[in-house]
N, C-alpha and C positions, 0 to 999 in steps of 0.2 A: 388527257390532262386531268379530267375529273376523277377517273379511276386511279390514276397515280396518286392523286391527293388522298383518296380514300385508303389506299394501301399504306401510305405514310401515317395517316391518322390511326389506322388499325394497328400498326406496329407500335406507335406511341401509346395508344390506349392499352394494349396488351401488356407491354413491359413496364410502363410506369405504373399502371394499375396493379400489376402483380407485385412488383417490388415494394411499393408503398402500401398496397392493400393488406399485406401480411400483418402490419402493425395497425393500419387504419381500421381494420375489422375489430380489433380489440379496443381501439379508442372509441369507436362508435358504440360498441356494446357497453362499455363502462359509462359512456356519456348517457346512454339510454337509461341505465340503472340510476345514474345520478339525478335524474328527474325526481326520483323519490328518495334522495339521500337522507333526508331527515327522518322519513318514515322507516327506512331501513335501520337507522341508528336506534330509533325507539324500539323496533322489533327485536334488536339484538341486546337491548337493555330492559328486560321485562321488570326489573326491580323499580323502575320509574313508573309510578302509578297515576300520574296526572294526565287528564284528558283535555282540559281546557286551561288556557293561560290566565291565571289570576294576576292582578296588578302586583308587582313586586313591592314588598313592604320596606320601610327604612331599615328594619332589623336584617332582612334578607340581603339588602344591598350592602349594608355594613359588613356582614359576614363574607359576602362575595369579594368585597374590596380587601378584607383581611386575608382571604385565601389567595387572592392575586398577589398580594405583597409577599406571602409565604413562598409562592412559586417563583417570584422574582429574586428572592433571597438565594434560591438554588441556581441563580444565573440563567434563568429561563425567561424567555420573552412571553409573558402571559397577558391576557386581556379577558374581558367579560362580554358575553352575549346575553341579551335580555330575552324574556319570554315572547313567543309569537304563537300564532294559531297552529303552525306546523311543529313547533318545538316549545312546549309550554313550561320550560324550566330555565333556570339561570345556569349557564355553563362558564366555567373558568378554564380557558383553553391555552395550551402552549404548543409550539411547533417542535416536533421531535425529529425533524429532518425529512419526514415524509408527509405527515398530515398533522392536523390539530386534534389533540386529545386533552382530557383533563376531567376534574371532578364535576359532578352534577349537583346543583343545589335547589332546594325547595324555595320557590319565590315567596312563600308565606312566612316561614320561620327561619329560613336560611340553613337548615340542617342538610348535610351531605347525604345523598342517597347512596346506599351500598351497591351501586351499579357496577357491573363488571367492566373492566378496562377493555375497550374495543374502539377501533376507528369507525366502525359501522359504515354508513354510506359515504363517509369522508374518504375511505379507501378508494372507492370507485371514482369519486370526484377528483382526487389527486392524480390517479393514474390517467384519467381522461385528459387533464390539461397539462401534465408534466411527466407522465410515465413514472411517477414516484422518484424522479431524479432531480428535484429542486427547480426553482423558478428560473434558472439560467440554462443549464444543459438540457433539462427536460423540455422546457418551453421552446427552446430553439429547435429541437428535433420535431416537436409537434407542429411548429410553424412551417418547417420545410415540408413535412408530410401534408399539411393543409394545402400548400401550393401544388404539390403533386396531385392531390385529389381534384383540385380545380382543373389542372391540365387533363387528367383522365376523364373528367366529366365533359369538358369541352370537346375533346377528341371523340368521345362516345356519341355526343350529339351529332357531330359531323358525319359519323359513320351511319347512324341509324335514323337520321332526320326524315328520310323519305319513307322508311318502312315502319315508323313508330306505330301508326294506327293499325295496319294489318297485323303486325306482331302482337299488338295489345289484345285484339279481339280473337286471336287464334291461340289462346293460352291452352296448352296441352300438358297438364301435370302428370298424366299417366301414359304419356308417349315414351318413345325411346329415351334413354337417359340423357344423351347430349341435348336432345330437343327439349326435354323437360327442364334441364338446368338453364338452357338459353332462354326459354320462355319465362322462367322465374326471374332471371336477371333483367330481361327487357321489361316485364310488367312492373316490377318494383321500381325500375329506373324511370319508366314513363310516369307512373302514378305519383311517385314521391320525388320527382325531379325538382320542383320548386323548393320543397323542404330541404333536400340535399344541398342545393346551391346556396340557400340561405344560411344553413348551418356551416357549410364549408367556408363561405365567404366571410361571415361574421366572425367565426372562430379564428380564421387566418388574420383578419384585420386586428382583432383584439390582441393576439399574440405579437403580431409584427409591429404594431404601433407602440406597445408597451404602456398604453394609457389605461388607467383603471384596471389594474391586474386583479385576479381573483382574491388576492390577499394583500391589499395595498398598505396594510399596517405592518408588514414585515420590515425589520430594521433597514435592510439594504434598499428598500423601495420607497420609504416614507420620507421624501424631501420635497417640501412645497413652500410656497409663499402665500400667506393668508392675508386677504384684505382686511383692513380694520373695521370694527363694528362702530366705534365712536372715534375718539381722537387718537387712538392707539396706532402708532406707525406700523407698517407691514413688518412682519417678522419671519425670517427664514429659519426653520427649525429642523434639525436632524434628530429623529426619534430613534433611539437605539436601546437595546437591552442594557439597563444600568448594571454596573458591577455590584456584587453582593455587599461591598463595604460602603456604598454610597449612603449618606445620611439623608433620609427623605422626611419632608414635613408630614404631619398627620393629614390624612385624607378628609376633606370636608364631606358633609352628608351628600350623597349622590342624588337623592330624590329631587331636591330643588334644582340641581344642575340639569337633570334630565328634563324637567318641566320647562326650564328656561331654554334649553336647546331646542325642544319641540316648538316653542314659540318663535324663536329666531329663524329656524329652518322652515317654519310653517308646515310641520309634519305631524301626522297622527301618532307616529311611533318612532322611537329611536332603537337602534339594534346593538351597536357596539360601543364599548367603553374601553379606551386605551390609555394607559398610564405611562408617563415618563417621570424622571426625577422631579421635574418642576411643573408639569402640565397634566391636564386631564382632557382627553379628546373624546367627544361623543358624536357618533356618526348617525346619519339618517338611516332608516330601515331600507334594505334592498328591495323589499316587496311592496314599496309604497305605490309604484306606478310602473307603466311600461318602460319609462325612461329610468334605467338603473344609474343611480348617482352615488357619489361618495361625499356628499355635502357633510360638513362637520362644523362643530363649534369647539373652540379651545378655551379651557378655563385654567386659571391659576390653581396649582395644587396647594398653595399656601393659604389662601383665603377664599377661593372659589369665584373670584370675579372673572368676567368675560375678557379674554385677551384678544381674540379675533374669531372670525367665522370664514368659512370657505364655501361659497355657493357658485357652482358653474353656471354660466350664462352664455348666450350666443348660439348662432345656428350650427357652427362646427361642433361645439360641445354637446348640444342637444342631439345632433346626428350620431355622435359616438355613443351617447347614452342610449339612444334607440337601438343601435347595433348590439350593445351589451344586453339590453333588456330582451331583445328577440332571441339572443343566443342562450342566456341563462334561464329565461322564463320564470323568474322568481315572483313575478306579478300575477301569475296565472292561477285560475281556479282549478279545482280537482279535475273537472272535465277537460280543460285545456292541457293539463299535465298528462292525462291519459292519452290525448291526441299526440302530444310530443313523444310519449313513450312508444306508442304503436308506430309512429312515423320513423323513429329511431330504430325500432326493431326491423322495420321493412328495409331501411337503408343498410342495416347490418346483413340482412339476407342478400341484398343486392351485391355487397362486396364479397360475401362468402361464396355466393354462386359464381361470381366472376372468377374467383380464384380456382374453383373447381373446374370451370370451363377451360381456363388456361392450362391447367395440368392435364386435362383429358385430351385437349388438342395436341399438346406436346407429346403425350404418350402415344397417341395415334400416329403422329408423324414419325416418331421414333420407330414404331412397329413397322410402318411402311418402308422406312429406310432399311431396316434389317431384312425385310422380305425381299426387297430388290437386290440386296447384297447376296442373299442366299441363291436367288435365281441366277445371278451373274456367275457365281461360282459353279453352279450346276451346269 
């Protein structure tokens, strides 16, 4: 009975792992590179010469708002990202159907850097979470692949649970090729199993739940009810890219709004500024803590008064925030990002070696069948 169970688990591990692993290897590889997505973008834009994030001046914020309005006149959904330690510039980004790109502004005087147009690390990030196929089709495929990964991991544990320790201490990288590939597969699987399970589970939950998506400010995804700050009644607002002909009121100075949002959210830094025809939404920074939140304050675009705030509370919300924080690791220091990178690299080797083993076994089995057929004919 036990051997029959292991045989079934072996079949499940082999075929599910192979069919899903062809794409999961690419997903893990791009996710590993996404740990340094902002650094990759800076490396691909050497024209941006800032190393440390200065506080954005009122002039720079005004020019960023003007640039955003110009992008929106092109019927593009644009928003502003504020300077951070990892990205010390102001960016005005719009979604081109695959990733977010746009001009880069100096946070001191607001001039646009002559930076080359590139998605940079955003390319790897978008491929990782949506295969560059959008938040509906791409995310659905990645979610299903995440479930397949959890099935492959579970069946792999059932197969090797007894032999994990002997296989770990008998690593033979210079042995025969099948043995070396199997050892690489088992060693990386054993050593990095907690990381693999954590990333597979949190990534699948994030996609399956559809809560706090990577870009919650997309038009199709931004529908929420915001609790009032004072006596303002709750308002349900659908934020969408305004048509070019919409008449918008002048944008109030952003500096005081950012300071007020930080005070309401009790945050050291805000990161995103999103405009609608009548509102301005300012989001808390992603890297504020281990709990990745999308808390925000909504201001009137006409006179800048506070309309509402949205702050998630409760055990369930905090649990989801923790899952997001563990998966995205935006809170992490440079050392922890390197640990995430090396762990992701090891998991990529795990999947790649598993694919090689699958093909080697099938080729060997095919060769044996041909040999038997020739002997019978002889």
